[in-house]
KELOBA-297715 format. One record per residue (C-alpha): x, y negated, z; residue number from 1; residue in three letters. Coordinates in Angstrom, 1 decimal. Each point is the difference from the previous one (the first is absolute). Layout:
BEGIN
SITE        u        v        w    nr   rest
SITE        X        Y        Z   NUM    Ala
...
# end
This chain:
BEGIN
SITE        u        v        w    nr   rest
SITE     88.7   -121.4     79.6     1    Met
SITE      3.1     -0.6      2.1     2    Arg
SITE      1.0      2.8      2.4     3    Ala
SITE      3.0      1.2      2.0     4    Val
SITE      1.5      3.1     -1.6     5    Gln
SITE      2.9      2.3      0.7     6    Ile
SITE      1.7      2.3     -2.5     7    Thr
SITE      2.7      1.3      2.3     8    Arg
SITE      0.0      0.8      3.7     9    Phe
SITE      2.0     -2.1      2.5    10    Gly
SITE     -0.3     -3.0      2.2    11    Gly
SITE     -1.8     -3.4     -0.6    12    Pro
SITE      2.2     -0.6     -3.0    13    Glu
SITE     -1.8      2.6     -2.1    14    Val
SITE     -3.3     -2.0      0.0    15    Met
SITE     -0.6     -2.2     -3.0    16    Asp
SITE     -3.0     -2.2     -0.9    17    Val
SITE     -1.1      1.0     -3.5    18    Val
SITE     -3.0     -0.3     -2.3    19    Asp
SITE     -2.0      3.2     -0.2    20    Leu
SITE     -3.3      1.0     -1.6    21    Pro
SITE     -3.1     -0.2      2.2    22    Asp
SITE     -0.6      3.3      1.9    23    Pro
SITE     -2.8      2.1     -1.6    24    Val
SITE     -2.6      1.0      2.7    25    Pro
SITE     -0.5      3.7      0.3    26    Gly
SITE     -3.2      1.8      0.8    27    Asp
SITE     -2.1     -2.1      2.4    28    Gly
SITE      2.8     -2.6      0.4    29    Glu
SITE     -0.4     -3.8     -0.4    30    Val
SITE      2.5     -2.6     -1.3    31    Leu
SITE      0.7     -2.7      2.6    32    Tyr
SITE      1.6     -3.4     -0.2    33    Glu
SITE      2.6     -0.1      2.8    34    Val
SITE      0.2     -3.1      2.2    35    Ser
SITE      2.5      1.5      2.5    36    Ser
SITE      2.0      3.2      0.2    37    Ala
SITE      1.2      1.5      3.3    38    Gly
SITE      3.6      1.0      0.7    39    Val
SITE      0.7      2.9      2.4    40    Asn
SITE      3.2      1.5      1.4    41    Phe
SITE     -1.0      3.2     -1.8    42    Ala
SITE      0.4     -1.8     -3.3    43    Asp
SITE      3.8     -0.3      0.7    44    Thr
SITE      0.0      3.8      0.2    45    His
SITE     -2.1      0.3     -3.2    46    Gln
SITE      2.5     -1.8     -2.1    47    Ile
SITE      2.9      2.1      1.4    48    Glu
SITE     -2.1      3.2     -0.6    49    Asp
SITE      0.7      0.8      3.7    50    Ser
SITE     -3.6      0.2      1.2    51    Tyr
SITE     -2.4      2.9      0.6    52    Leu
SITE     -1.3      0.4     -3.6    53    Ala
SITE      2.4      0.2     -2.9    54    Pro
SITE     -0.2     -3.0     -2.4    55    Gln
SITE      0.1      0.0     -3.8    56    Glu
SITE      1.6     -2.8     -2.1    57    Leu
SITE     -0.9     -2.5     -1.2    58    Pro
SITE     -2.2     -1.2      2.8    59    Leu
SITE     -1.7     -3.0      1.4    60    Val
SITE      0.3      0.0      3.8    61    Pro
SITE     -2.8     -1.0      2.4    62    Gly
SITE     -2.9      1.6      1.8    63    Ala
SITE     -2.4     -2.8      0.8    64    Glu
SITE     -1.6     -3.1     -1.5    65    Phe
SITE     -2.6     -2.7      0.5    66    Val
SITE     -1.9     -1.0     -3.1    67    Gly
SITE     -3.3     -0.2     -2.0    68    Thr
SITE     -1.4      2.2     -2.8    69    Pro
SITE      1.2     -1.2     -3.3    70    Ala
SITE     -3.6     -0.3     -1.2    71    Asp
SITE     -1.0     -1.9      3.1    72    Gly
SITE     -1.0      0.9      3.5    73    Gly
SITE      0.9     -0.5      3.7    74    Pro
SITE      3.5      0.0      1.4    75    Arg
SITE      1.2      3.3      1.3    76    Val
SITE      3.0      1.5      1.7    77    Val
SITE      1.0      3.4     -1.3    78    Gly
SITE      2.5      2.9      0.1    79    Leu
SITE      1.9      1.5     -2.9    80    Leu
SITE      2.3      3.0     -0.7    81    Pro
SITE      2.3     -2.6     -1.6    82    Gly
SITE      0.1     -2.9     -2.4    83    Gly
SITE     -0.9     -2.7      2.5    84    Gly
SITE      2.8     -2.5     -0.9    85    Tyr
SITE     -1.9     -1.3     -3.0    86    Ala
SITE     -2.4     -2.6     -1.2    87    Gln
SITE     -2.6      2.7     -0.7    88    Arg
SITE     -0.6      3.4      1.4    89    Val
SITE     -2.4      2.9     -0.7    90    Ala
SITE     -1.5      1.3      3.3    91    Ala
SITE     -2.9      2.2      1.1    92    His
SITE     -2.7     -2.1      1.7    93    Pro
SITE     -0.3      2.8      2.6    94    Arg
SITE      3.4     -1.2      1.3    95    Leu
SITE     -0.9     -3.7      0.1    96    Thr
SITE     -1.8     -2.0      2.7    97    Trp
SITE     -1.7     -3.4     -0.2    98    Pro
SITE      2.1     -2.8      1.7    99    Val
SITE     -2.2     -2.0      2.4   100    Pro
SITE     -0.2     -3.7     -0.4   101    Asp
SITE      2.6     -1.7      2.2   102    Gly
SITE      2.5      2.9     -0.3   103    Val
SITE      3.0     -0.9     -2.1   104    Thr
SITE      1.7      2.2     -2.6   105    Asp
SITE      3.0      0.4      2.3   106    Glu
SITE     -2.2      1.0      2.9   107    Gln
SITE     -1.9      2.5     -2.1   108    Ala
SITE      3.2      1.5     -1.3   109    Leu
SITE      1.4      0.3      3.5   110    Ala
SITE     -2.8      2.3      1.1   111    Val
SITE     -0.7      2.1     -3.1   112    Val
SITE      3.1      2.1      0.3   113    Leu
SITE      2.0     -1.0      3.0   114    Gln
SITE     -3.1     -0.7      2.1   115    Gly
SITE     -1.7      3.2     -1.0   116    Ala
SITE      3.2      1.9      0.8   117    Thr
SITE      0.1     -1.6      3.5   118    Ala
SITE     -3.7      0.8      0.5   119    Trp
SITE      0.4      3.7     -1.0   120    His
SITE      3.3      0.4      1.9   121    Leu
SITE     -1.9     -0.9      3.2   122    Leu
SITE     -3.4      1.5     -0.7   123    Lys
SITE      0.8      3.0     -2.2   124    Thr
SITE      3.6      1.1      0.6   125    Ser
SITE      0.6     -0.5      3.8   126    Val
SITE     -3.6     -0.1      1.1   127    His
SITE      0.8     -3.0      2.2   128    Phe
SITE     -2.0     -0.3      3.3   129    Ser
SITE     -0.5     -3.2      2.0   130    Pro
SITE      2.5     -0.3      2.8   131    Gly
SITE      2.9      1.7     -1.8   132    Glu
SITE      3.3     -1.7     -0.6   133    Ser
SITE      0.9     -0.7     -3.6   134    Val
SITE      3.4     -0.7     -1.5   135    Val
SITE     -0.1     -1.7     -3.4   136    Val
SITE      3.3      0.2     -1.8   137    Ile
SITE      0.6     -3.1     -2.2   138    Ala
SITE     -2.8     -1.9      1.7   139    Gly
SITE      0.5     -3.1     -2.1   140    Ala
SITE     -0.3      1.8     -3.3   141    Gly
SITE     -3.1      0.4     -2.2   142    Gly
SITE     -1.3      3.2      1.7   143    Val
SITE      1.5     -0.7      3.4   144    Gly
SITE     -1.5     -3.5      0.4   145    Ser
SITE     -3.5      1.4     -0.6   146    Leu
SITE      0.6      3.1      2.1   147    Ala
SITE      1.0     -2.2      3.0   148    Val
SITE     -3.2     -1.9     -0.3   149    Gln
SITE     -2.2      3.0     -0.5   150    Leu
SITE      1.5      2.0      2.9   151    Ala
SITE     -0.5     -3.0      2.3   152    Lys
SITE     -3.5     -0.5     -1.2   153    Arg
SITE     -0.9      3.7      0.5   154    Trp
SITE      1.2      0.0      3.6   155    Gly
SITE      3.6      1.2      0.1   156    Ala
SITE      1.3      0.1      3.5   157    Gly
SITE      3.2     -1.5     -1.2   158    Arg
SITE      1.2     -1.0     -3.5   159    Val
SITE      3.8      0.0     -0.6   160    Ile
SITE      1.3     -1.3     -3.3   161    Ala
SITE      3.5      0.3     -1.4   162    Thr
SITE      1.6     -2.8     -2.1   163    Ala
SITE      3.6     -0.8     -0.9   164    Ser
SITE      0.1     -3.7      0.7   165    Ser
SITE     -1.1     -2.4      2.7   166    Ala
SITE     -2.4     -1.8     -2.3   167    Asp
SITE     -1.7      3.3     -1.1   168    Lys
SITE     -0.3      1.2      3.6   169    Arg
SITE     -1.6     -3.4      0.9   170    Ala
SITE     -2.5      0.6     -2.9   171    Leu
SITE     -0.8      3.4      1.3   172    Cys
SITE     -0.8     -1.5      3.4   173    Glu
SITE     -2.2     -2.6     -1.6   174    Gln
SITE     -1.9      2.8     -1.7   175    Leu
SITE     -0.7      1.7      3.3   176    Gly
SITE      3.0      2.2      0.8   177    Ala
SITE      0.5      0.4      3.8   178    Asp
SITE      3.8      0.6     -0.5   179    Ala
SITE      2.5      0.1     -2.7   180    Thr
SITE      3.2      2.0     -0.6   181    Val
SITE      2.9     -0.5     -2.4   182    Asp
SITE      0.3      3.1     -2.2   183    Pro
SITE      3.7     -0.7     -0.8   184    Thr
SITE      0.6      1.6      3.5   185    Leu
SITE     -0.5      3.3     -1.8   186    Ala
SITE      2.9     -0.6     -2.4   187    Glu
SITE      2.7      1.4      2.3   188    Asp
SITE     -2.0      2.3      2.2   189    Asp
SITE     -3.7      1.0     -0.2   190    Pro
SITE      0.0      0.6      3.7   191    Lys
SITE      0.5     -3.8      0.6   192    Thr
SITE     -3.1     -0.6     -2.1   193    Phe
SITE     -1.9      2.6      1.9   194    Thr
SITE      0.9     -1.6      3.3   195    Ala
SITE     -1.1     -3.4     -1.3   196    Ala
SITE     -3.4      1.2     -1.1   197    Leu
SITE     -0.6      1.7      3.3   198    Arg
SITE      1.1     -3.1      1.9   199    Glu
SITE     -2.4     -2.1     -2.2   200    Ala
SITE     -2.8      2.4      1.1   201    Asn
SITE      0.7     -0.6      3.7   202    Gly
SITE      2.4      2.9      0.3   203    Gly
SITE     -2.5      2.5     -1.4   204    His
SITE      0.1      2.1     -3.2   205    Lys
SITE     -2.2     -1.2     -2.8   206    Val
SITE     -3.1      1.6     -1.5   207    Asp
SITE      0.0     -1.1     -3.6   208    Val
SITE      2.7     -1.2     -2.5   209    Val
SITE     -0.6     -1.2     -3.5   210    Leu
SITE      3.4      0.4     -1.8   211    Glu
SITE      1.2     -1.0     -3.4   212    Met
SITE      3.8     -0.2      0.2   213    Thr
SITE      1.5      3.4      0.5   214    Gly
SITE      3.5      0.8      1.2   215    Gly
SITE      0.9     -0.9      3.6   216    Asn
SITE     -3.2     -2.0      0.5   217    Val
SITE     -2.1      3.1     -0.7   218    Phe
SITE      2.2      2.1      2.3   219    Asp
SITE     -0.1     -2.5      2.8   220    Gly
SITE     -3.8     -0.6     -0.3   221    Ala
SITE     -0.7      3.7      0.0   222    Leu
SITE      2.0      0.5      3.2   223    Ser
SITE     -2.1     -2.8      1.6   224    Ala
SITE     -3.3      1.9     -0.4   225    Leu
SITE     -1.9      1.2      3.0   226    Ala
SITE     -1.5      3.5      0.0   227    Pro
SITE     -2.9      0.0     -2.5   228    Phe
SITE      1.5     -3.0     -1.6   229    Gly
SITE     -0.2     -0.5     -3.8   230    Arg
SITE      2.4     -1.5     -2.4   231    Leu
SITE     -1.4     -0.9     -3.5   232    Ala
SITE      2.4     -0.5     -2.8   233    Val
SITE     -1.1     -2.2     -2.9   234    Tyr
SITE      3.3     -1.2     -1.6   235    Gly
SITE      3.7      0.5     -0.3   236    Met
SITE      1.3     -3.6     -0.3   237    Ala
SITE      3.4      0.8      1.4   238    Gly
SITE      0.8      2.5     -2.8   239    Arg
SITE      1.6      2.2      2.7   240    Val
SITE     -1.8      3.2      1.0   241    Pro
SITE     -0.5      0.8      3.7   242    Pro
SITE      1.3      3.2      1.6   243    Lys
SITE     -2.1      3.1     -1.0   244    Pro
SITE     -2.8      0.5      2.5   245    Val
SITE     -0.2      3.5      1.3   246    Gln
SITE     -3.3      1.6      0.9   247    Pro
SITE      1.2      1.3      3.3   248    Pro
SITE      0.9     -3.5      1.1   249    Ser
SITE     -3.6     -1.2     -0.9   250    Leu
SITE     -1.5      2.9      1.9   251    Met
SITE      2.2     -0.4      3.0   252    Gly
SITE     -1.0     -3.7      0.3   253    Thr
SITE     -3.6      0.2     -1.3   254    Ser
SITE      0.9     -2.8     -2.5   255    Arg
SITE     -1.2     -0.4     -3.5   256    Ala
SITE      1.5     -1.4     -3.2   257    Val
SITE     -2.6     -1.0     -2.6   258    Ile
SITE      0.5     -1.3     -3.6   259    Gly
SITE     -2.2     -2.4     -1.7   260    Phe
SITE     -0.2     -1.3     -3.6   261    Trp
SITE     -2.9     -2.2     -1.1   262    Leu
SITE      0.1      1.5     -3.5   263    Ala
SITE     -1.8      3.1      1.3   264    His
SITE     -3.0     -2.2      0.7   265    Cys
SITE     -0.3     -0.9     -3.6   266    Phe
SITE     -1.8      3.3     -0.7   267    Ser
SITE     -2.1     -0.6      3.1   268    Arg
SITE     -1.2     -3.6     -0.5   269    Pro
SITE     -2.5      0.2      2.9   270    Ala
SITE      3.1      0.0      2.2   271    Met
SITE      1.0     -3.3     -1.6   272    Leu
SITE     -3.5     -1.3      0.3   273    Asp
SITE      0.1      0.6      3.8   274    Asp
SITE      3.2     -2.0      0.3   275    Ala
SITE     -0.9     -2.9     -2.3   276    Met
SITE     -3.6     -0.2      1.4   277    Gly
SITE      1.6     -0.7      3.4   278    Asp
SITE      3.0     -2.1     -1.0   279    Leu
SITE     -1.4     -2.5     -2.5   280    Leu
SITE     -2.8     -1.3      2.3   281    Pro
SITE      2.6     -0.3      2.8   282    Leu
SITE      2.1     -2.2     -2.2   283    Val
SITE     -3.0     -2.0     -1.2   284    Ala
SITE     -1.0     -0.8      3.6   285    Glu
SITE      3.6     -0.8      1.0   286    Gly
SITE      0.3      2.9      2.5   287    Ala
SITE      2.8      1.6     -2.0   288    Leu
SITE      2.8     -2.3     -1.3   289    Lys
SITE      2.1      1.4     -2.8   290    Pro
SITE      3.5     -1.6     -0.1   291    Val
SITE      1.0     -1.6     -3.3   292    Ser
SITE      3.5      0.9     -1.0   293    Gly
SITE      0.2     -2.2     -3.1   294    Gly
SITE     -1.4     -0.5     -3.4   295    Arg
SITE      2.5      0.5     -2.8   296    Tyr
SITE     -0.3     -0.7     -3.7   297    Pro
SITE      0.1      3.1     -2.1   298    Met
SITE      3.3     -1.3     -1.4   299    Thr
SITE      1.5      0.3      3.5   300    Ala
SITE     -1.0      3.6      0.6   301    Val
SITE      3.7      1.0      0.4   302    Arg
SITE      0.3     -2.6      2.8   303    Glu
SITE     -3.1      1.4      1.7   304    Ala
SITE      1.5      3.5      0.1   305    His
SITE      3.4     -1.3      1.1   306    Gln
SITE     -1.7     -1.8      2.9   307    Asp
SITE     -1.8      3.1      1.0   308    Leu
SITE      3.1      2.2     -0.1   309    Leu
SITE      2.0     -2.6      2.0   310    Ala
SITE     -2.7     -0.1      2.7   311    Arg
SITE     -0.5     -3.7     -0.6   312    Arg
SITE     -3.8      0.2     -0.2   313    Thr
SITE     -3.0      0.4      2.3   314    Thr
SITE     -3.5      1.0     -0.9   315    Gly
SITE     -1.4      0.2     -3.5   316    Lys
SITE      1.9     -0.9     -3.2   317    Leu
SITE     -2.0     -1.0     -3.1   318    Val
SITE      0.8     -0.6     -3.7   319    Leu
SITE     -1.6     -2.7     -2.0   320    His
SITE     -0.4      1.6     -3.5   321    Pro
SITE     -0.5     -3.3     -1.8   322    Arg
SITE      3.3     -1.6      1.1   323    Arg
# end
């Protein structure tokens, strides 16, 4: 089979399309023919070995796929610990879900990891309540574009999305954001970003922030929180850590900082069932609209990562393993 493999850590240039033996299914696993493979920002960390779990070489990146069992069966979308950038994958059926008729591969891939992350950030991590204000950092991205829609659907008092270009901010508003803010305001001084978030919330502090950048964006967003506000961290796209958060500062403001990584749900698949059982029907009925970020041939995988890193993309990026 053809697959994307790395034998050294680095940027997009370390990914090569090579011929590899088919994966051998482990205990309880099934071999699947892949029709589409999802690309996530976390994959850019994986090939650098800069993410949460240490990586071992050689490796095939990728954590999600749409495909059918090699011996026949219905189309499913599934999650993987790795190996997704390939024409065939070995996956456990417990981490796969049937794709409803009328839902495209791209739409299914958008919700299986990024949509489930948005769902759990709001439901599980911050325990969002209707009427609360929600700030979605990178609101035009894969997780952000779905989080904006879910927060609005679930009754947020005000949804504020950040995005770094006028086109992306317009997309956030089309998805349901009540206001948008340019996160580059945080580059020189996080206080400027804090003020912009509060202004976007009618002059009030905010209740919830979903944050994936780090650095000054994190610092400014944390300062914008109201008492009992919650900031959930689910990424570190900026590669720059924020200032250390001191417990007395949390206690003195009654604020909370919460981390979330979807991988912890792999060992609790019922949590993924809860999210997918909600998200896939919403997509099928047109009530939730994943944003397509582009379908790349597997041979253009480096370009896909370059576009992600350069912030040229919106929504969900997908690889076509047969091209």
